[in-house]
N, C-alpha and C positions, 0 to 999 in steps of 0.2 A: 331441805336439811337445815335444822337449828344450828347456826355458826356457833352457838355458845355451848354447845353439847359435844363431847367427844365421840358420842356414839351416833351415826348416822339415824334419821327416823327411820322406823321400820313398822309396817302394819300389823294389827293383831293377827294371831293364828287364826287361819280359816277366811281371812280377807284379802280382796286382791291388791297387789302392790299399788302404791299411791299413783305411780306411774307405769304402765303396763312395760315391762322389760321384753325385749325380744329373745329369745332362746332358739339356736339351732339345733335341731335334734337329728343326730346322724346315726342311721342304721338302715341296714340293707334288706331288713324285713319289714315291709309297708305296713302290716298289721300291728307291730310294735310302735312304728312311727305313729299311727293313727292312733293308738292307745294313749301313748304318752302325749301327743298333741291336744287329745280331747281333755285329758286331766290337767294338763298346763293351762289350757285355755279356759278351764272352769274356775281356775285360781287367779285368773286375770292376765296371764302372759300372753305374749303374742308368739307365734311359734313359726319358723320357717323349717322345713323338712330337706334333708340330704340323704341320698342313698349311698354315697360314697365320697372318695376324695375328691373328685373333680366337681361334684356338685357343691360340696361344702367349699373348696376353694374359690367356685364362682360366687357363691353367696357372700364371701369375706372380700372378693374383689370388686362386688356392686357397688361399695361405697356406704350401704346401708349399715347403720349400727346392729351389731350383735353383741347382746351384753354376757353371753354365755353359751357354750359349746357343750351340748350332752352328746357323748361319743362313744359308740360300741366299739369294741376292739375287732369282733368277728365280721368283717365287712366283705366276706366274698373274695374278690380279686385283691382288694386293698388291705394293707397291713394298718390296723388302727394305731398301733405304737408310733409307726413311722408318721402317720397323718398327725398324731398328737405333737411329734417333735417338730413338723414342718409348721403346724400352726403356731406353736410356740416361737419358733423362729422368727415369724412374721408378725406375731401379734401379742399383745397381753390380754387378750380376752380370757376370763377363766375357762377351764376346761374340767368337766364331770365326766369321768369314764363310767360307763354302765357296762358290765360284762358277767358273764356266766363263768368266766375263768376266776376261780374263788380263791386259788392258793395264795399264800403269802409272798411267794416269788413274784406271780403276776402282779398283785397289788402293787408291789414294791417297783417292779418294772414301770407300770403305768404312772405313778407318781414321778419316778426318775424322768420319765418321758415328758413331763411338763404338766400333768395333771394337777388340779387344786384339790380333788376329792376323787373317790372310786367308789361305786355302789356295785354290789354283787347282786346279779339276777338268781332268782326271782326277788322282788322288791316292792314294798308297799309306795304307792305313788305318794302317798303324805310325807315317807321320809325322804323322797327325791325332792319334793317341793321344799321341805325344812332346809336340806343341804343347798339346796339352791338359794334360798334366803341367807343362809350363813356365809356361802361364799362371797355372794354380792354385798352383803354386809360388811365382811372384811375389806372387800375392794373399796368399798364407798369409806370406810375408816381410813384405809391407807392412803386415798386421796385427800381426805380432809387433813390427815396428819402432814401431808405433804402440801398444803396450802392450797389446794385446788378447790374451787368454789362448789361445784357439784359432784365431786367424788367420783367424776366419770373417768374412762380410762384415757390415757394419754393421747393428744392428738394424732391423727395420722391423715395422710391424703393420697387416695388411690388415683391412678391415671392409667390407661391402658391395662398393661400386664404388670405394673409396678406399686409398689405401697411405699411411700415415704413417711417414716415413723418419726415425727418432730421430737418426742420424749427420748427415743433411744438413738436418734442421730443415726438411722438406718435406712437404707434402700434395699427392699426385697423385690424380687421377680416372684410374682405370684402363682405362675404356672407351675414353678419348680421347688418355690421356697428358698432359693438360693440368694444369700446376702451378697449384694455387689458393692 
């Protein structure tokens, strides 16, 4: 990113991101995960799939960077809104909810649960990519304005079942999302 510019560098439309970002795609339907994965990988993103709350929490606890979470609300036995709240308590990773729940009340609930954006199914993959780019651009700009060199999310450290967030001065038990 050019430190003299207030807006982080962004690739032209249709071009892969300068450094491939890692997106966690959470949906209980393997065909939907596969379709989203294929589309995002064609755009240059790296994708990790999760079929529900437990698998997403394992991904986040692994210590590998996740730049954004794409979260379906209808996760079978898991409550997507509660998962969004849990992720938000333990991390500042951007969340985009993707759901067939199209009513204004549902969209407001999703945003109130901590989502950065909300996309209603069915959707165009290009819209999803543009929304991902917009959320990541805003995150990078927030980091730049805060004086962070890379615009990346705040530093956090993961060990065993815990995440220590240096920026928020918090310790979270990953298996439950509980702040300690």
